[in-house]
C-alpha positions, 0 to 999 in steps of 0.5 A: 916403678910407681903405678899410676892409679886411675882417678876415682871419686872418693867414697866413705865406708865407715872409718875408711875411704875407698878411691884412688887417693887412698890405699887399696882396701882388702875385703872378705866375706863370712860363710856363717849365717848372720843369724848366728850372731855370736859366731859372726861377731867372733869371726869378724873380730878375728878377721879384723885381727888378721888384716881385713879392711872390710867384711861382708855379711849375707842378710837373707832375713830380719834375724841377720840384721842384728849382727852389725849392731852386735859386732860394733858393741863387741868392738869391731871397728872395721866397716861391715857390709850388708849383702842384700838380694831382692828385699829392699826392706832388709836394705833399709833395716840394715842401713839403720841397723849399723851396716857401714855399706849396703850391697845390692843390684838396684835392678832386682830390688824392684820398682823405682819407689823401692830403689828410692827408699833404699837410697833415702835410708843410705843417704840419711845414714851416710852410707855408700851402696856397692853395686855387684854384677856378675856373669849369673846376674845379667838382665835378660835384655843385655844377655840377649843383645850380646849372646852371652856374659861377655865383658861388654855385657858385664860393663853395660849392666853395671852402668845400667845399675848405676844409672838407677841410683843416679836417677835419684841423685845418689853417687856414693857408689862403688862398682864391682864386676866379677866372673869366674873367667879371669880374662873377662874380669880384666876386660870388663873392668877395663871397659868400666874404668874408661866409662865412669870414675866410680871406685872399683871393687875387683876380684875373681868370683867362684875362683875355687880352692886356694890352689887354683883360686889364688892363681886365677885371682893373681892373674885377674887382680894383678893385671888390673892393679898393674893398669892402676885399676882397682880401689878394693879387692877380694880374693874369693876362695873356697877356704877359711876367709883369713886365707883370702886376706893373706892372698890379697896382701900378697898380690898387692905386694907382688904388684908393688903396692906399698903394703907394709910387710915383706917382699920375699925373693929367692932364687930357684937354685942351681948346681952351684948351691951349696946350702939347703936353700929350699928348707931355709926358704920354707922355714923363713916363710912359715915364720914371716907373718910373725916378724914385726916390721912396720914398713914394706921391705924386700928380703933376698934368699940367694943360693950361691956366691956367684950371683947371690951377693949382687942380687941380695944387694938390691934388697933391703937385707938378704943372704947369699949362700956358701958352703954350709954358711951364708953372707948376711947383706944389709943395704948393699953391704956385707955384714958378716958370715952366718953358719947354715943352722943359724941363718933364718934366726939371725936374718929375722933378728936383723929384720926386726932391727931395721 
């Protein structure tokens, strides 16, 4: 069933648009100091090749500003974001220095005059601003009001920061509310979604290692996506950022968004299974990213001839195992039998013909 996305404003970020009329963009962030320009440019190119849509660099000083122009000169075309805290002058330099979006909390930039200067620079260069709020960044007054970083507190803080930009007639804004608690992420974004039409960047921050982080992110991001909430996502992992991209795309596919690639379905096996389905699924999954397919498809690997053929018929293509062999089923029709040792190779070959 098609998910009805929450209607939002449409915000241009470099060559992309973020909002409900456009595909959900996948983001990540570099852990390399942006002052190491060559390393950062190399990583940005690798991330773009891995399917990253938007990539962010922390900008703690003037040396880091150089990374944006250098990346563009090296052929990086995906939008690049400058992550700024406290120093409004760095935000202005990045706005004129090749960044495609500025990430700030207007409340910690300083006076109204400083916020006005940042807005002026972003407007002059056609850049949006992403407001980032998390459990550790709440204003003292809001924290005192709610007693802890509750979902209500997070949402109120985000709207407060947006109002600081609205004061200067700036509405090219994307809002992000994050927490390490998946439940708080879900509830805070649901509140925010009811109170504004800004596009929302969603994710669970400080989620942990791939093992725990993907699970927390799947819960938090997945729940919001099924509500139609979320216009760009990041899976935050203590890992190579390329793992974040794969995990995010897997979550999008699992929810049912029209992301190109393979949705793999496989049965848990039972006493009727007569082929080594576990090994077959592992082998297929290890080779899945290399399969050339330009549209979303569902592939089913089923273990037995009892339920397998029926369930495989629901997929675009799949197999139903027998003793030392399997039936190849394409678009609901049984095509032929395949010997067990050739299942993965023949299945991939047939997928690439679709």
